[in-house]
C-alpha positions in Angstrom: 254.3 85.0 136.5 253.8 88.0 138.8 255.2 87.7 142.3 252.9 88.3 145.3 253.0 92.0 146.3 254.2 91.2 149.8 257.2 89.4 148.3 257.9 92.3 146.1 257.8 94.6 149.2 260.3 92.3 151.0 262.7 92.3 148.1 262.4 96.0 147.8 263.0 96.4 151.5 266.1 94.2 151.4 267.6 96.5 148.7 268.1 99.2 151.3 271.1 97.2 152.7 274.5 98.3 151.4 275.8 96.4 148.5 272.5 94.6 147.9 271.2 94.9 144.4 267.9 93.5 143.0 269.2 90.0 142.3 270.8 89.6 145.8 267.7 91.0 147.5 265.6 88.5 145.6 267.9 85.6 146.6 267.7 86.7 150.2 263.9 86.9 150.2 263.5 83.5 148.6 266.0 81.9 151.0 264.3 83.4 154.0 260.8 82.3 152.9 261.8 78.9 151.5 264.5 77.7 153.9 264.6 79.8 157.1 261.2 81.2 158.1 262.3 81.1 161.7 265.3 83.1 160.9 263.2 85.6 159.0 260.9 85.9 162.0 263.9 86.5 164.4 265.2 89.1 161.9 261.9 90.9 161.9 261.5 90.9 165.7 265.1 92.0 166.2 264.8 94.8 163.7 261.5 96.0 165.3 263.0 95.9 168.8 266.1 97.7 167.6 264.1 100.5 166.0 262.2 100.9 169.2 265.1 100.7 171.7 268.1 102.2 170.0 268.7 105.9 169.9 271.7 108.3 169.9 273.9 109.1 172.9 273.3 112.7 173.9 277.0 113.2 174.5 278.8 111.3 171.7 276.0 110.6 169.1 276.7 106.8 168.8 274.0 104.2 169.1 272.8 103.3 172.6 269.7 102.2 174.5 270.1 104.8 177.2 270.4 108.6 177.3 274.2 108.3 177.7 276.2 105.4 176.3 278.3 103.2 178.5 281.6 104.7 177.2 280.5 108.3 178.0 279.2 107.2 181.4 282.4 105.4 182.3 284.6 107.2 184.9 287.6 105.4 183.6 287.6 107.3 180.3 289.8 110.3 179.8 287.5 113.3 179.2 290.3 115.5 178.0 290.6 113.5 174.7 287.8 113.4 172.2 288.2 111.2 169.1 286.0 112.1 166.2 285.0 109.2 163.9 282.5 108.9 161.0 280.4 106.0 162.1 279.7 103.7 165.1 281.6 101.0 163.3 284.7 103.2 163.2 284.3 103.8 167.0 284.2 100.0 167.5 287.4 99.6 165.5 289.1 102.3 167.5 288.0 100.5 170.7 289.3 97.2 169.5 292.8 98.6 169.3 292.9 99.0 173.1 295.2 102.0 172.4 292.7 104.8 173.2 291.0 105.6 176.5 289.4 108.9 175.8 285.9 109.7 174.7 284.3 109.9 171.2 282.1 111.9 169.0 280.4 110.1 166.1 279.5 112.2 163.1 277.2 109.6 161.4 278.7 110.6 158.1 281.2 113.0 156.4 281.1 116.2 154.4 279.9 115.7 150.9 278.7 118.9 149.3 277.8 117.1 146.0 275.4 114.9 148.0 274.0 117.8 150.0 275.8 116.8 153.2 277.1 119.9 154.9 278.4 120.7 158.4 274.9 120.7 160.0 273.9 117.3 158.5 276.8 115.6 160.3 276.4 117.5 163.5 279.5 119.7 163.5 277.5 122.3 165.3 276.9 119.7 168.0 280.6 118.8 168.0 281.4 122.5 168.5 279.1 122.7 171.5 280.6 119.4 172.9 284.2 120.7 172.8 283.1 124.0 174.4 282.5 122.2 177.7 286.0 123.2 179.0 287.0 119.6 179.6 288.3 118.6 176.2 292.0 119.5 175.6 292.6 117.5 172.4 290.4 116.5 169.5 291.8 113.5 167.5 290.3 113.5 164.0 289.9 109.8 162.9 287.9 110.3 159.7 288.6 108.1 156.8 291.3 108.9 154.2 288.8 109.5 151.4 288.3 112.9 149.8 285.2 113.4 151.9 287.0 112.3 155.1 289.9 114.6 154.4 287.6 117.5 153.7 285.8 116.7 157.0 289.1 116.6 158.9 290.2 119.9 157.4 286.9 121.5 158.3 287.1 120.4 161.9 290.7 121.7 162.1 289.6 125.1 160.8 286.5 125.1 163.0 288.6 124.6 166.2 291.6 126.7 165.1 290.5 129.7 167.3 290.2 127.5 170.5 292.9 126.4 172.9 292.2 122.8 172.0 294.9 120.7 170.3 293.6 119.2 167.1 295.5 116.1 165.8 294.9 113.7 162.9 295.5 110.0 163.0 298.5 109.0 160.9 298.5 106.9 157.9 301.2 104.7 156.5 302.4 101.1 156.2 300.3 98.5 157.9 301.9 96.5 160.7 303.5 93.5 159.1 303.3 95.0 155.7 306.1 94.7 153.1 307.1 97.8 151.1 307.0 96.1 147.7 303.2 95.4 148.2 302.3 98.9 149.5 300.7 101.4 147.1 302.8 104.4 146.2 300.4 106.9 147.8 300.5 105.1 151.2 304.3 104.8 151.0 304.7 108.5 150.1 302.4 109.5 153.1 304.4 107.2 155.4 307.6 108.9 154.3 306.1 112.4 155.0 304.8 111.4 158.4 308.0 109.6 159.5 309.2 110.0 163.1 312.4 109.6 165.1 313.4 106.2 166.2 
């Protein structure tokens, strides 16, 4: 039996979500239509509103509903520090630590030449312009510790080498409360290399 074309469109649309394959998309579509039509309607309205209202902050590139996001507009933030992260979700995680009070720049990705993602695609030219404002004294690179994240961190370091701006990289190592016998050897080796005085 052939499915209605609008149902096929819904299933296909749900497949754009990360980690959602054809079977999961089909289950979601059937669930919404069979058991939660009100939830489906709320989802559609919220998605439509978000697409209309949400844009990028002109200073840090994260999602916002105004020209400048609340973090960039806050007089309580330290404008001398700029933390570079890959995604708005990474920015949120950094904020939840309550350990950082500077500003951010969100790349919305990372360098990946094999996928055709170069410096311009992730806004490194915009980052360069942002740090040229004379206020930034330190750039903290908080990209992920993947091959692409490391390449992005290295590129940013090289890009800012000729400036008077300090460039630092977040450390990696043993998680708080972690036990050595359960930590992978790569993490343990990096923790040893990045050790500090007590």
